[in-house]
gemmi code that builds the backbone of each chain (N, CA, C; Angstrom):
import gemmi

chains = {
    "A": [
        ("MET", (40.462, 41.773, -12.066), (41.050, 41.396, -13.368), (40.658, 42.423, -14.409)),
        ("ASN", (41.644, 42.868, -15.164), (41.334, 43.844, -16.176), (40.798, 43.211, -17.450)),
        ("SER", (40.172, 44.064, -18.196), (39.787, 43.679, -19.549), (41.016, 43.845, -20.422)),
        ("VAL", (40.978, 43.195, -21.576), (42.052, 43.367, -22.572), (42.074, 44.837, -23.073)),
        ("GLY", (40.901, 45.482, -23.061), (40.831, 46.878, -23.324), (40.606, 47.599, -22.021)),
        ("GLU", (41.627, 48.387, -21.633), (41.567, 48.965, -20.233), (40.245, 49.711, -19.988)),
        ("GLU", (39.763, 50.401, -21.012), (38.564, 51.249, -20.824), (37.317, 50.372, -20.593)),
        ("CYS", (37.387, 49.044, -20.834), (36.206, 48.157, -20.678), (36.161, 47.495, -19.321)),
        ("THR", (37.138, 47.788, -18.461), (37.261, 47.030, -17.224), (36.048, 47.162, -16.301)),
        ("GLU", (35.512, 48.372, -16.166), (34.266, 48.532, -15.360), (33.095, 47.725, -15.866)),
        ("LEU", (32.890, 47.809, -17.188), (31.762, 47.059, -17.804), (32.006, 45.565, -17.624)),
        ("LYS", (33.253, 45.145, -17.766), (33.572, 43.756, -17.566), (33.229, 43.299, -16.169)),
        ("ARG", (33.558, 44.120, -15.185), (33.272, 43.759, -13.803), (31.775, 43.615, -13.546)),
        ("ASP", (31.044, 44.575, -14.103), (29.581, 44.508, -13.950), (29.043, 43.205, -14.544)),
        ("TYR", (29.528, 42.881, -15.757), (29.038, 41.676, -16.403), (29.482, 40.455, -15.620)),
        ("ASP", (30.762, 40.384, -15.197), (31.268, 39.205, -14.479), (30.421, 38.940, -13.203)),
        ("MET", (30.071, 39.992, -12.485), (29.306, 39.831, -11.277), (27.941, 39.206, -11.570)),
        ("CYS", (27.324, 39.747, -12.619), (26.013, 39.253, -13.040), (26.126, 37.791, -13.448)),
        ("PHE", (27.109, 37.458, -14.298), (27.261, 36.129, -14.791), (27.587, 35.110, -13.698)),
        ("ASN", (28.540, 35.490, -12.816), (28.979, 34.528, -11.765), (27.766, 34.195, -10.855)),
        ("ARG", (26.940, 35.169, -10.584), (25.751, 34.940, -9.755), (24.806, 33.952, -10.444)),
        ("TRP", (24.541, 34.232, -11.739), (23.603, 33.388, -12.529), (24.205, 31.980, -12.663)),
        ("PHE", (25.470, 31.896, -12.869), (26.118, 30.626, -13.102), (25.975, 29.719, -11.838)),
        ("ALA", (26.303, 30.295, -10.647), (26.304, 29.533, -9.454), (24.857, 29.244, -8.934)),
        ("GLU", (23.979, 30.271, -9.028), (22.688, 30.123, -8.353), (21.619, 29.570, -9.308)),
        ("LYS", (21.814, 29.715, -10.597), (20.789, 29.178, -11.547), (21.299, 28.064, -12.368)),
        ("PHE", (22.292, 28.334, -13.197), (22.739, 27.366, -14.195), (23.154, 26.033, -13.580)),
        ("LEU", (24.048, 26.076, -12.550), (24.557, 24.821, -11.958), (23.444, 24.093, -11.177)),
        ("LYS", (22.372, 24.793, -10.856), (21.288, 24.175, -10.121), (20.159, 23.702, -11.053)),
        ("GLY", (20.420, 23.789, -12.332), (19.480, 23.294, -13.306), (18.329, 24.265, -13.653)),
        ("ASP", (18.478, 25.498, -13.230), (17.435, 26.462, -13.539), (17.720, 27.064, -14.895)),
        ("ARG", (16.784, 26.819, -15.814), (17.000, 27.284, -17.214), (16.251, 28.571, -17.500)),
        ("SER", (15.751, 29.246, -16.428), (15.045, 30.486, -16.700), (16.035, 31.519, -17.263)),
        ("GLY", (15.501, 32.543, -17.918), (16.243, 33.464, -18.766), (17.572, 34.004, -18.196)),
        ("ASP", (18.393, 34.416, -19.083), (19.684, 35.010, -18.761), (19.499, 36.504, -18.394)),
        ("PRO", (19.791, 36.853, -17.100), (19.546, 38.223, -16.711), (20.661, 39.154, -17.135)),
        ("CYS", (21.637, 38.662, -17.821), (22.872, 39.446, -18.097), (22.971, 39.981, -19.521)),
        ("THR", (21.919, 39.772, -20.355), (22.089, 40.118, -21.781), (22.340, 41.561, -21.992)),
        ("GLU", (21.677, 42.458, -21.252), (21.859, 43.898, -21.481), (23.279, 44.312, -21.153)),
        ("VAL", (23.721, 43.909, -19.959), (25.089, 44.330, -19.550), (26.108, 43.735, -20.456)),
        ("PHE", (25.826, 42.512, -20.945), (26.809, 41.862, -21.806), (26.912, 42.646, -23.156)),
        ("LYS", (25.796, 43.135, -23.662), (25.850, 43.880, -24.899), (26.729, 45.093, -24.789)),
        ("LYS", (26.599, 45.846, -23.701), (27.376, 47.048, -23.492), (28.874, 46.708, -23.419)),
        ("TYR", (29.145, 45.666, -22.622), (30.526, 45.191, -22.427), (31.114, 44.771, -23.776)),
        ("GLN", (30.361, 44.063, -24.573), (30.844, 43.495, -25.819), (31.181, 44.613, -26.821)),
        ("LEU", (30.344, 45.633, -26.846), (30.639, 46.775, -27.772), (32.002, 47.335, -27.479)),
        ("CYS", (32.277, 47.479, -26.173), (33.581, 48.032, -25.765), (34.698, 47.112, -26.160)),
        ("VAL", (34.522, 45.837, -25.872), (35.607, 44.860, -26.089), (35.908, 44.709, -27.599)),
        ("GLN", (34.863, 44.657, -28.378), (35.107, 44.485, -29.840), (35.871, 45.647, -30.407)),
        ("LYS", (35.544, 46.829, -29.859), (36.296, 48.014, -30.344), (37.790, 47.940, -29.900)),
        ("ALA", (37.985, 47.452, -28.659), (39.381, 47.373, -28.158), (40.187, 46.343, -28.960)),
        ("ILE", (39.490, 45.264, -29.306), (40.136, 44.209, -30.103), (40.552, 44.747, -31.470)),
        ("LYS", (39.685, 45.498, -32.042), (39.964, 46.073, -33.353), (41.072, 47.082, -33.269)),
        ("ASP", (41.017, 47.948, -32.203), (42.064, 48.933, -32.069), (43.444, 48.338, -31.838)),
        ("LYS", (43.486, 47.270, -31.086), (44.739, 46.646, -30.756), (45.128, 45.602, -31.827)),
        ("ASP", (44.296, 45.453, -32.811), (44.644, 44.510, -33.885), (44.826, 43.080, -33.400)),
        ("ILE", (44.002, 42.653, -32.466), (44.143, 41.293, -31.961), (43.479, 40.318, -32.887)),
        ("PRO", (44.208, 39.304, -33.356), (43.674, 38.440, -34.424), (42.753, 37.356, -33.922)),
        ("ILE", (41.579, 37.691, -33.408), (40.731, 36.627, -32.856), (40.150, 35.732, -33.890)),
        ("ASP", (40.065, 36.246, -35.138), (39.498, 35.373, -36.180), (40.520, 34.675, -36.963)),
        ("GLY", (41.741, 35.142, -36.914), (42.767, 34.518, -37.701), (44.024, 34.274, -36.896)),
        ("VAL", (45.076, 34.300, -37.514), (46.383, 34.151, -36.761), (47.276, 35.273, -37.110)),
        ("GLU", (48.226, 35.562, -36.221), (49.153, 36.594, -36.464), (50.542, 36.000, -36.604)),
        ("PHE", (51.181, 36.419, -37.608), (52.542, 35.861, -37.828), (53.607, 36.915, -37.592)),
        ("MET", (54.716, 36.462, -37.043), (55.829, 37.363, -36.925), (56.845, 36.951, -37.971)),
        ("GLY", (56.665, 37.441, -39.189), (57.496, 36.975, -40.300), (58.774, 37.798, -40.382)),
        ("PRO", (59.645, 37.473, -41.294), (60.946, 38.136, -41.351), (60.791, 39.595, -41.770)),
        ("ASN", (59.697, 39.927, -42.466), (59.577, 41.314, -42.929), (58.825, 42.202, -41.985)),
        ("LYS", (58.186, 41.525, -40.974), (57.354, 42.338, -40.095), (58.196, 42.793, -38.929)),
        ("GLU", (58.011, 44.066, -38.588), (58.769, 44.622, -37.501), (58.263, 44.018, -36.184)),
        ("LYS", (59.173, 43.656, -35.307), (58.799, 43.103, -34.025), (58.464, 44.207, -33.061)),
        ("THR", (57.147, 44.375, -32.866), (56.756, 45.474, -31.951), (56.233, 44.821, -30.690)),
        ("ASP", (56.406, 45.508, -29.567), (55.827, 44.998, -28.344), (54.372, 45.392, -28.294)),
        ("ARG", (53.561, 44.425, -27.793), (52.123, 44.801, -27.606), (51.902, 45.091, -26.162)),
    ],
    "B": [
        ("MET", (57.375, 18.240, -31.909), (56.124, 18.317, -31.177), (56.264, 17.645, -29.818)),
        ("LYS", (55.771, 18.257, -28.791), (55.886, 17.651, -27.509), (54.488, 17.522, -26.908)),
        ("ILE", (54.204, 16.371, -26.409), (52.898, 16.187, -25.749), (53.097, 16.028, -24.262)),
        ("TRP", (52.352, 16.797, -23.545), (52.502, 16.776, -22.070), (51.152, 16.569, -21.494)),
        ("SER", (51.035, 15.679, -20.481), (49.733, 15.505, -19.876), (49.903, 15.214, -18.382)),
        ("THR", (48.885, 15.511, -17.652), (48.924, 15.297, -16.205), (47.507, 15.178, -15.649)),
        ("GLU", (47.487, 14.706, -14.430), (46.151, 14.536, -13.770), (46.287, 15.112, -12.361)),
        ("HIS", (45.256, 15.773, -11.854), (45.311, 16.299, -10.526), (43.971, 16.120, -9.840)),
        ("ILE", (43.979, 15.914, -8.548), (42.733, 15.723, -7.808), (42.513, 16.838, -6.834)),
        ("PHE", (41.326, 17.474, -6.911), (40.895, 18.505, -5.917), (39.984, 17.805, -4.917)),
        ("SER", (40.272, 18.112, -3.612), (39.389, 17.480, -2.599), (38.146, 18.281, -2.340)),
        ("TYR", (37.482, 18.644, -3.455), (36.200, 19.400, -3.321), (35.276, 18.830, -4.360)),
        ("PRO", (33.943, 18.980, -4.153), (33.028, 18.484, -5.159), (33.074, 19.298, -6.426)),
        ("TRP", (32.578, 18.714, -7.472), (32.728, 19.268, -8.828), (32.209, 20.697, -8.926)),
        ("GLU", (30.984, 20.907, -8.359), (30.372, 22.266, -8.488), (31.255, 23.353, -7.880)),
        ("THR", (31.894, 23.041, -6.752), (32.765, 24.013, -6.081), (33.990, 24.296, -6.931)),
        ("VAL", (34.575, 23.269, -7.536), (35.760, 23.445, -8.354), (35.404, 24.273, -9.611)),
        ("ILE", (34.277, 23.944, -10.224), (33.845, 24.636, -11.442), (33.599, 26.103, -11.207)),
        ("LYS", (32.921, 26.396, -10.108), (32.656, 27.819, -9.819), (34.026, 28.564, -9.668)),
        ("ALA", (34.990, 27.954, -9.045), (36.303, 28.581, -8.893), (36.989, 28.650, -10.269)),
        ("ALA", (36.859, 27.622, -11.090), (37.560, 27.602, -12.362), (37.008, 28.719, -13.284)),
        ("MET", (35.706, 28.965, -13.174), (35.129, 29.985, -14.071), (35.610, 31.403, -13.673)),
        ("ARG", (36.088, 31.537, -12.443), (36.588, 32.865, -12.061), (38.015, 32.774, -11.507)),
        ("LYS", (38.793, 32.005, -12.259), (40.145, 31.709, -11.820), (41.025, 32.981, -11.721)),
        ("TYR", (40.783, 33.965, -12.580), (41.637, 35.109, -12.630), (40.948, 36.366, -12.101)),
        ("PRO", (41.535, 37.173, -11.358), (42.981, 37.139, -10.977), (43.195, 36.249, -9.772)),
        ("ASN", (44.408, 35.834, -9.623), (44.847, 35.082, -8.424), (46.365, 35.300, -8.284)),
        ("PRO", (46.805, 35.118, -7.044), (48.253, 35.451, -6.828), (49.203, 34.473, -7.478)),
        ("MET", (48.691, 33.282, -7.872), (49.656, 32.282, -8.434), (49.888, 32.471, -9.929)),
        ("ASN", (48.950, 33.171, -10.561), (49.082, 33.357, -12.031), (49.130, 34.850, -12.373)),
        ("PRO", (50.158, 35.536, -11.913), (50.187, 36.996, -12.162), (50.443, 37.294, -13.668)),
        ("SER", (50.829, 36.260, -14.409), (51.110, 36.517, -15.793), (49.869, 36.711, -16.636)),
        ("VAL", (48.702, 36.311, -16.170), (47.461, 36.588, -16.911), (47.033, 38.004, -16.545)),
        ("VAL", (47.108, 38.858, -17.544), (46.843, 40.292, -17.277), (45.544, 40.813, -17.812)),
        ("GLY", (44.859, 40.040, -18.646), (43.556, 40.446, -19.134), (42.715, 39.292, -19.551)),
        ("VAL", (41.426, 39.357, -19.200), (40.502, 38.256, -19.590), (39.213, 38.903, -20.089)),
        ("ASP", (38.730, 38.479, -21.229), (37.457, 39.018, -21.709), (36.614, 37.867, -22.271)),
        ("VAL", (35.312, 37.992, -22.119), (34.374, 37.060, -22.712), (33.960, 37.565, -24.079)),
        ("LEU", (34.199, 36.757, -25.113), (33.878, 37.186, -26.482), (32.433, 36.745, -26.833)),
        ("ASP", (32.038, 35.599, -26.297), (30.730, 35.064, -26.662), (30.359, 34.084, -25.577)),
        ("ARG", (29.073, 33.968, -25.356), (28.590, 32.953, -24.404), (27.207, 32.487, -24.876)),
        ("ASN", (26.925, 31.253, -24.883), (25.572, 30.784, -25.274), (25.343, 29.350, -24.767)),
        ("LEU", (24.061, 29.031, -24.698), (23.663, 27.703, -24.315), (23.373, 26.902, -25.569)),
        ("ASP", (23.850, 25.632, -25.691), (23.509, 24.892, -26.878), (22.207, 24.131, -26.638)),
        ("THR", (21.797, 23.352, -27.638), (20.521, 22.652, -27.544), (20.488, 21.596, -26.472)),
        ("HIS", (21.700, 21.186, -25.993), (21.768, 20.178, -24.942), (21.840, 20.833, -23.543)),
        ("GLY", (21.745, 22.148, -23.485), (21.787, 22.798, -22.213), (23.186, 23.031, -21.698)),
        ("ARG", (24.193, 22.887, -22.527), (25.561, 23.089, -22.136), (25.940, 24.535, -22.379)),
        ("LEU", (26.717, 25.114, -21.479), (27.132, 26.515, -21.564), (28.469, 26.599, -22.331)),
        ("HIS", (28.453, 27.312, -23.448), (29.688, 27.517, -24.203), (30.154, 28.936, -23.894)),
        ("SER", (31.483, 29.079, -23.645), (32.064, 30.404, -23.448), (33.276, 30.508, -24.338)),
        ("HIS", (33.407, 31.618, -25.021), (34.624, 31.904, -25.791), (35.289, 33.102, -25.144)),
        ("ARG", (36.549, 32.928, -24.706), (37.234, 34.012, -24.064), (38.581, 34.337, -24.667)),
        ("LEU", (38.978, 35.544, -24.451), (40.321, 36.026, -24.884), (41.105, 36.328, -23.644)),
        ("LEU", (42.312, 35.757, -23.611), (43.199, 36.045, -22.460), (44.476, 36.688, -22.956)),
        ("SER", (44.921, 37.684, -22.225), (46.245, 38.214, -22.590), (47.176, 37.849, -21.433)),
        ("THR", (48.335, 37.341, -21.812), (49.290, 36.913, -20.785), (50.659, 37.391, -21.100)),
        ("GLU", (51.410, 37.565, -20.045), (52.869, 37.808, -20.108), (53.443, 36.379, -20.037)),
        ("TRP", (53.968, 35.920, -21.161), (54.193, 34.501, -21.300), (55.095, 33.867, -20.238)),
        ("GLY", (56.088, 34.604, -19.752), (56.997, 34.005, -18.773), (57.791, 32.897, -19.388)),
        ("LEU", (58.086, 33.041, -20.681), (59.021, 32.078, -21.279), (60.391, 32.255, -20.663)),
        ("PRO", (61.103, 31.149, -20.494), (62.465, 31.295, -20.096), (63.162, 32.236, -21.036)),
        ("SER", (64.067, 33.076, -20.519), (64.691, 34.080, -21.401), (65.502, 33.441, -22.533)),
        ("ILE", (66.001, 32.263, -22.293), (66.774, 31.604, -23.345), (65.882, 31.224, -24.495)),
        ("VAL", (64.625, 30.846, -24.160), (63.657, 30.504, -25.189), (63.330, 31.734, -26.017)),
        ("ARG", (63.148, 32.863, -25.308), (62.841, 34.103, -26.013), (63.983, 34.505, -26.925)),
        ("ALA", (65.198, 34.289, -26.405), (66.394, 34.681, -27.182), (66.482, 33.821, -28.462)),
        ("ILE", (66.245, 32.548, -28.344), (66.315, 31.661, -29.485), (65.230, 31.981, -30.488)),
        ("LEU", (64.025, 32.217, -29.992), (62.901, 32.519, -30.858), (63.044, 33.917, -31.455)),
        ("GLY", (63.899, 34.716, -30.834), (64.117, 36.080, -31.414), (63.014, 37.032, -31.180)),
        ("THR", (62.296, 36.853, -30.075), (61.223, 37.792, -29.795), (61.461, 38.524, -28.487)),
        ("SER", (61.259, 39.839, -28.521), (61.310, 40.564, -27.276), (59.899, 40.786, -26.757)),
        ("ARG", (58.924, 40.359, -27.563), (57.553, 40.549, -27.208), (57.225, 39.579, -26.071)),
        ("THR", (56.580, 40.026, -25.012), (56.225, 39.096, -23.955), (54.687, 38.973, -23.809)),
        ("LEU", (53.929, 39.898, -24.385), (52.456, 39.841, -24.246), (51.911, 38.944, -25.340)),
        ("THR", (51.153, 37.926, -24.975), (50.621, 37.059, -25.944), (49.122, 36.904, -25.735)),
        ("TYR", (48.396, 36.569, -26.787), (46.943, 36.398, -26.665), (46.601, 34.951, -26.870)),
        ("ILE", (45.626, 34.530, -26.110), (45.130, 33.130, -26.166), (43.630, 33.140, -26.280)),
        ("LYS", (43.176, 32.222, -27.134), (41.718, 32.064, -27.275), (41.318, 30.798, -26.564)),
        ("GLU", (40.211, 30.876, -25.783), (39.787, 29.728, -24.990), (38.329, 29.430, -25.251)),
        ("HIS", (37.983, 28.180, -25.412), (36.603, 27.742, -25.552), (36.320, 26.784, -24.427)),
        ("SER", (35.295, 27.059, -23.638), (34.945, 26.136, -22.557), (33.506, 25.698, -22.704)),
        ("ILE", (33.250, 24.442, -22.231), (31.907, 23.908, -22.314), (31.589, 23.301, -20.939)),
        ("VAL", (30.492, 23.775, -20.361), (30.084, 23.260, -19.024), (28.827, 22.490, -19.211)),
        ("ASP", (28.805, 21.188, -18.856), (27.636, 20.351, -18.932), (27.238, 20.079, -17.509)),
        ("PRO", (26.160, 20.728, -17.033), (25.810, 20.574, -15.642), (25.128, 19.257, -15.306)),
        ("GLU", (24.553, 18.582, -16.411), (23.956, 17.292, -16.136), (24.960, 16.200, -16.073)),
        ("GLU", (25.884, 16.222, -17.045), (26.912, 15.180, -17.036), (28.008, 15.498, -16.050)),
        ("LYS", (28.032, 16.721, -15.515), (29.065, 17.194, -14.614), (30.431, 17.115, -15.277)),
        ("LYS", (30.582, 17.869, -16.322), (31.829, 17.890, -17.031), (32.126, 19.282, -17.534)),
        ("MET", (33.336, 19.771, -17.279), (33.730, 21.056, -17.778), (34.979, 20.817, -18.646)),
        ("GLU", (34.927, 21.283, -19.879), (36.064, 21.104, -20.730), (36.525, 22.465, -21.267)),
        ("LEU", (37.865, 22.670, -21.209), (38.407, 23.919, -21.759), (39.439, 23.598, -22.786)),
        ("CYS", (39.403, 24.319, -23.904), (40.473, 24.153, -24.928), (41.014, 25.530, -25.204)),
        ("SER", (42.322, 25.643, -25.227), (42.877, 26.995, -25.532), (44.045, 26.837, -26.511)),
        ("THR", (44.313, 27.918, -27.217), (45.410, 27.962, -28.135), (45.905, 29.386, -28.242)),
        ("ASN", (47.190, 29.583, -28.496), (47.659, 30.928, -28.664), (47.277, 31.436, -30.083)),
        ("ILE", (46.985, 32.731, -30.161), (46.626, 33.270, -31.456), (47.645, 34.340, -31.930)),
        ("THR", (48.639, 34.536, -31.111), (49.762, 35.360, -31.592), (51.046, 34.510, -31.509)),
        ("LEU", (52.031, 34.927, -32.294), (53.320, 34.184, -32.360), (53.093, 32.782, -32.961)),
        ("THR", (52.017, 32.627, -33.711), (51.653, 31.298, -34.181), (52.635, 30.709, -35.207)),
        ("ASN", (53.412, 31.583, -35.883), (54.372, 30.986, -36.797), (55.608, 30.483, -36.066)),
        ("LEU", (55.732, 30.835, -34.848), (56.912, 30.387, -34.052), (56.614, 29.228, -33.142)),
        ("VAL", (55.437, 29.273, -32.494), (55.122, 28.298, -31.520), (53.618, 28.126, -31.427)),
        ("SER", (53.186, 26.882, -31.187), (51.804, 26.741, -30.856), (51.639, 25.916, -29.641)),
        ("VAL", (50.786, 26.352, -28.762), (50.546, 25.621, -27.490), (49.011, 25.427, -27.444)),
        ("ASP", (48.639, 24.107, -27.610), (47.220, 23.811, -27.572), (46.978, 23.059, -26.219)),
        ("GLU", (46.117, 23.550, -25.437), (45.901, 22.935, -24.130), (44.451, 22.473, -23.973)),
        ("ARG", (44.246, 21.416, -23.286), (42.887, 20.886, -23.026), (42.797, 20.524, -21.563)),
        ("LEU", (41.763, 20.984, -20.905), (41.509, 20.635, -19.495), (40.116, 20.092, -19.373)),
        ("VAL", (40.026, 19.028, -18.592), (38.675, 18.449, -18.317), (38.514, 18.249, -16.827)),
        ("TYR", (37.467, 18.840, -16.258), (37.133, 18.683, -14.847), (35.910, 17.754, -14.721)),
        ("GLN", (36.061, 16.695, -13.962), (34.934, 15.781, -13.755), (34.950, 15.243, -12.339)),
        ("PRO", (33.800, 14.820, -11.805), (33.854, 14.171, -10.504), (34.666, 12.889, -10.598)),
        ("HIS", (35.332, 12.504, -9.515), (36.075, 11.262, -9.492), (35.112, 10.114, -9.632)),
        ("PRO", (35.388, 9.148, -10.505), (34.439, 8.087, -10.706), (34.095, 7.267, -9.446)),
        ("GLU", (35.056, 7.241, -8.494), (34.785, 6.442, -7.303), (34.404, 7.284, -6.071)),
        ("ASN", (34.595, 8.584, -6.189), (34.249, 9.425, -5.023), (33.680, 10.752, -5.525)),
        ("PRO", (32.372, 10.914, -5.432), (31.730, 12.096, -5.996), (32.001, 13.388, -5.221)),
        ("ASP", (32.707, 13.281, -4.077), (33.011, 14.491, -3.329), (34.370, 15.090, -3.743)),
        ("VAL", (34.947, 14.441, -4.743), (36.297, 14.812, -5.147), (36.271, 15.027, -6.663)),
        ("THR", (37.138, 15.914, -7.167), (37.124, 16.220, -8.594), (38.492, 15.934, -9.227)),
        ("VAL", (38.415, 15.348, -10.428), (39.657, 15.047, -11.174), (39.799, 16.061, -12.312)),
        ("LEU", (41.020, 16.582, -12.401), (41.345, 17.473, -13.548), (42.364, 16.722, -14.424)),
        ("THR", (42.015, 16.460, -15.672), (43.002, 15.919, -16.610), (43.377, 17.077, -17.529)),
        ("GLN", (44.670, 17.209, -17.713), (45.187, 18.344, -18.412), (46.226, 17.834, -19.421)),
        ("GLU", (46.127, 18.321, -20.670), (47.153, 17.938, -21.617), (47.459, 19.109, -22.575)),
        ("ALA", (48.688, 19.033, -23.094), (49.063, 20.125, -24.002), (49.892, 19.559, -25.134)),
        ("ILE", (49.756, 20.130, -26.284), (50.640, 19.821, -27.409), (51.424, 21.113, -27.731)),
        ("ILE", (52.704, 20.970, -27.652), (53.565, 22.129, -27.836), (54.387, 21.912, -29.093)),
        ("THR", (54.363, 22.875, -29.969), (55.148, 22.752, -31.177), (55.935, 24.057, -31.439)),
        ("VAL", (57.204, 23.899, -31.531), (58.061, 25.092, -31.881), (58.464, 24.907, -33.322)),
        ("LYS", (58.276, 26.024, -34.072), (58.480, 25.868, -35.522), (59.593, 26.764, -35.994)),
        ("GLY", (60.229, 26.310, -37.039), (61.057, 27.207, -37.827), (62.407, 27.559, -37.241)),
        ("VAL", (62.749, 26.992, -36.084), (64.090, 27.280, -35.570), (64.724, 25.957, -35.238)),
        ("SER", (66.041, 25.999, -35.102), (66.745, 24.785, -34.706), (66.554, 24.633, -33.219)),
        ("LEU", (66.962, 23.513, -32.671), (66.778, 23.217, -31.270), (65.312, 23.169, -30.901)),
        ("SER", (64.469, 22.874, -31.895), (63.018, 22.942, -31.550), (62.658, 21.912, -30.482)),
        ("SER", (63.189, 20.728, -30.531), (62.776, 19.798, -29.499), (63.272, 20.136, -28.099)),
        ("TYR", (64.481, 20.815, -28.097), (65.011, 21.274, -26.836), (64.058, 22.347, -26.265)),
        ("LEU", (63.653, 23.264, -27.117), (62.771, 24.329, -26.690), (61.439, 23.792, -26.241)),
        ("GLU", (60.951, 22.795, -27.000), (59.659, 22.188, -26.639), (59.746, 21.578, -25.215)),
        ("GLY", (60.905, 20.958, -24.972), (61.103, 20.387, -23.641), (61.079, 21.426, -22.563)),
        ("LEU", (61.779, 22.499, -22.824), (61.763, 23.628, -21.839), (60.377, 24.173, -21.608)),
        ("MET", (59.621, 24.286, -22.683), (58.251, 24.794, -22.534), (57.355, 23.860, -21.816)),
        ("ALA", (57.593, 22.537, -22.036), (56.748, 21.576, -21.269), (57.034, 21.707, -19.778)),
        ("LEU", (58.296, 21.962, -19.454), (58.623, 22.147, -18.030), (57.954, 23.390, -17.488)),
        ("THR", (57.913, 24.464, -18.259), (57.243, 25.707, -17.881), (55.713, 25.395, -17.658)),
        ("MET", (55.170, 24.624, -18.554), (53.737, 24.279, -18.482), (53.479, 23.511, -17.192)),
        ("SER", (54.378, 22.586, -16.861), (54.250, 21.799, -15.718), (54.210, 22.688, -14.461)),
        ("THR", (55.141, 23.639, -14.396), (55.187, 24.545, -13.293), (53.901, 25.388, -13.245)),
        ("ASN", (53.483, 25.861, -14.391), (52.284, 26.696, -14.454), (51.054, 25.933, -14.102)),
        ("ALA", (51.014, 24.641, -14.450), (49.866, 23.791, -14.106), (49.730, 23.713, -12.569)),
        ("ARG", (50.863, 23.520, -11.935), (50.871, 23.391, -10.478), (50.341, 24.718, -9.894)),
        ("LYS", (50.728, 25.860, -10.443), (50.244, 27.125, -9.995), (48.763, 27.255, -10.226)),
        ("GLY", (48.309, 26.704, -11.358), (46.894, 26.771, -11.686), (46.088, 25.983, -10.661)),
        ("TRP", (46.562, 24.810, -10.256), (45.841, 24.032, -9.230), (45.794, 24.789, -7.901)),
        ("ASP", (46.942, 25.354, -7.552), (46.966, 26.178, -6.301), (46.025, 27.304, -6.382)),
        ("ALA", (45.933, 27.890, -7.570), (45.019, 29.059, -7.758), (43.579, 28.683, -7.489)),
        ("ILE", (43.151, 27.534, -8.054), (41.749, 27.021, -7.817), (41.542, 26.828, -6.362)),
        ("GLU", (42.503, 26.182, -5.687), (42.345, 25.902, -4.254), (42.291, 27.224, -3.487)),
        ("TRP", (43.095, 28.184, -3.885), (43.136, 29.492, -3.212), (41.757, 30.204, -3.340)),
        ("ILE", (41.184, 30.137, -4.542), (39.902, 30.765, -4.724), (38.820, 30.093, -3.886)),
        ("ILE", (38.869, 28.752, -3.806), (37.897, 28.024, -2.994), (38.082, 28.398, -1.566)),
        ("LYS", (39.311, 28.346, -1.070), (39.559, 28.614, 0.360), (39.214, 30.020, 0.742)),
        ("ASN", (39.503, 30.967, -0.098), (39.212, 32.372, 0.195), (37.756, 32.584, 0.370)),
        ("SER", (36.959, 31.891, -0.413), (35.502, 32.108, -0.272), (35.039, 31.393, 0.994)),
        ("GLU", (35.661, 30.259, 1.385), (35.254, 29.614, 2.617), (35.635, 30.440, 3.817)),
        ("ARG", (36.889, 30.970, 3.790), (37.394, 31.668, 4.955), (36.576, 32.902, 5.270)),
        ("GLU", (36.199, 33.616, 4.268), (35.487, 34.863, 4.455), (33.986, 34.639, 4.525)),
        ("ASN", (33.615, 33.298, 4.417), (32.177, 32.995, 4.400), (31.420, 33.765, 3.330)),
        ("VAL", (32.127, 34.007, 2.228), (31.546, 34.725, 1.122), (31.283, 33.724, 0.012)),
        ("SER", (30.185, 33.933, -0.666), (29.906, 32.968, -1.783), (30.910, 33.314, -2.867)),
        ("LEU", (31.228, 32.269, -3.681), (32.163, 32.490, -4.761), (31.664, 33.563, -5.733)),
        ("CYS", (30.351, 33.819, -5.702), (29.823, 34.863, -6.580), (30.349, 36.214, -6.224)),
        ("ASP", (30.502, 36.462, -4.915), (30.801, 37.821, -4.498), (32.292, 38.068, -4.301)),
        ("LEU", (33.063, 37.049, -4.573), (34.471, 37.212, -4.277), (35.149, 38.305, -5.037)),
        ("TYR", (34.760, 38.490, -6.248), (35.353, 39.562, -7.071), (34.296, 40.380, -7.736)),
    ],
}
model = gemmi.Model(1)
for chain_id, residues in chains.items():
    chain = gemmi.Chain(chain_id)
    for i, (resn, *xyz) in enumerate(residues, 1):
        res = gemmi.Residue()
        res.name, res.seqid = resn, gemmi.SeqId(i, " ")
        for name, pos in zip(("N", "CA", "C"), xyz):
            atom = gemmi.Atom()
            atom.name, atom.element = name, gemmi.Element(name[0])
            atom.pos, atom.b_iso = gemmi.Position(*pos), 0.0
            res.add_atom(atom)
        chain.add_residue(res)
    model.add_chain(chain)
structure = gemmi.Structure()
structure.add_model(model)
structure.setup_entities()
């Protein structure tokens, strides 16, 4: 599965592997010991936040396609 | 406004279904989801895991709906918030579109829980509120979209089953599947 920012896909895969392992082997079994994925998540997040900004994805608000706005394909 | 809801039963225990649901994409049944990212993840004070994700999808709206809405754009973004409570054995997902919001809003809620009478089986209750705005024939369009959601829901259930079976067949844990 790709990231929304194509350049982040490798980092996403690294993070997903770490998370999925932690989720199945620790979290669901009630193990509350620390999250081993914080470092890889930080790197992944830096990339994603930049991609979101570059693509103008309105994660905090809403995007309208009003009559004056040109309909562009994303 | 159109309200659509359904219930589905998976013949697997809750933990198995949840592990598959957390890694639902990619799968052959939902090719329209083209990108998934985690925006934030944290544990709350009750030990529940919150995830905020961004999904990009090729909507697959019927072309007549696109024609009436007047959009040639097919890529849409969806924001999803999920909460996994491992003690209560409940996973809840809420999602909403964050683009095209002045034309249509689709708010979906999914809840996965063990069946109250059979803990080896999982119940998924799924509901959506669909609102088409600002154009005529809105209730007709809402009806069409509810049908699309129905079809997509079925694909979603097949996708979860596919992910579970693929891990069983290859004797691979769900962790290593992707």
